[in-house]
Every structure is written in structure tokens, then in C-alpha cells.
C-alpha positions in Angstrom: 8.3 -5.0 -52.4 8.4 -5.8 -56.0 11.5 -5.8 -58.2 10.7 -4.3 -61.6 14.2 -4.4 -63.1 16.9 -7.1 -63.0 20.5 -5.9 -63.3 23.8 -7.7 -63.6 25.4 -6.1 -60.5 28.7 -8.0 -60.4 30.7 -11.1 -61.4 32.3 -12.8 -58.4 34.6 -15.8 -58.0 34.5 -18.6 -55.5 37.8 -18.9 -53.6 39.5 -22.2 -52.6 37.6 -22.1 -49.3 34.2 -21.8 -51.1 33.7 -18.2 -50.2 32.7 -15.2 -52.3 33.3 -11.6 -51.7 30.6 -9.1 -52.6 32.2 -6.0 -54.1 32.2 -2.9 -51.8 30.1 -0.9 -54.3 27.4 -3.6 -54.3 27.4 -3.9 -50.5 27.0 -0.1 -50.3 24.2 -0.1 -52.9 22.4 -2.9 -51.1 23.1 -1.3 -47.7 24.7 -4.5 -46.4 27.1 -4.3 -43.5 29.1 -6.8 -41.5 26.9 -9.1 -39.5 23.8 -8.8 -41.8 22.1 -12.0 -42.6 21.2 -13.1 -46.1 18.7 -15.8 -47.0 19.7 -17.8 -50.1 16.9 -19.1 -52.3 17.6 -21.6 -55.2 15.9 -22.6 -58.4 16.4 -26.0 -60.0 16.3 -27.1 -63.6 14.4 -30.1 -64.9 17.2 -32.4 -63.6 16.9 -31.0 -60.1 20.3 -29.3 -60.4 20.5 -25.8 -58.8 20.8 -23.3 -61.6 20.1 -20.0 -59.8 20.8 -18.6 -56.4 19.0 -15.5 -55.1 20.3 -13.6 -52.1 17.6 -11.7 -50.0 18.1 -9.8 -46.8 16.8 -12.0 -43.9 14.7 -9.1 -42.6 12.9 -8.9 -46.0 12.1 -12.7 -45.8 10.9 -12.2 -42.2 8.6 -9.3 -43.2 7.1 -11.3 -46.1 6.6 -14.4 -43.8 4.8 -12.3 -41.2 2.6 -10.5 -43.8 1.6 -13.8 -45.4 1.2 -16.0 -42.3 -0.5 -13.6 -40.0 -3.9 -13.7 -41.8 -3.7 -17.5 -42.0 -2.9 -17.9 -38.4 -5.6 -15.5 -37.3 -8.2 -17.4 -39.3 -7.1 -20.7 -37.8 -7.2 -19.5 -34.2 -10.4 -17.5 -34.5 -12.4 -20.6 -35.1 
């Protein structure tokens, strides 16, 4: 899965409890529903401060991990 276009989808606020709400339109577009898991990846600047957060569906991360690790594990255990 390759993302070819980056879009600004929404601007959200963090409430007093540190939570954010993803707008309904964005949840629908991303096919997110209650109970779905999101992995959060971060990128740091040169001072090691987090400057970017990326949300990815957990099932996508799992698929990528399986695709990348399976050949490595096969080669290790076939020796």
C-alpha cells in the first residue's frame, strides 16, 4: 500500500483530558469504527522532539510486519 497524495483532512483540538475527536466525515472516509485500533508512529526533529504523528490502522501495520518478516524468518529457520 503506497500513499501517493497527502491531504490535510482535519484540524482537531486536544481537550483538557488530552483526548482528540476525529470528525465523523474523516472516520467514515477512513472506514474507522468504535473499537478499531490505531498505531501511532512519530518522527523527531534534530533535537529529538516529536514533530509529527502518523495514525495507521493496526491491521495495516500487522500486514506489513507479516509481509516483511516472513521471508526473513523463513531464511533463518531453513538453515
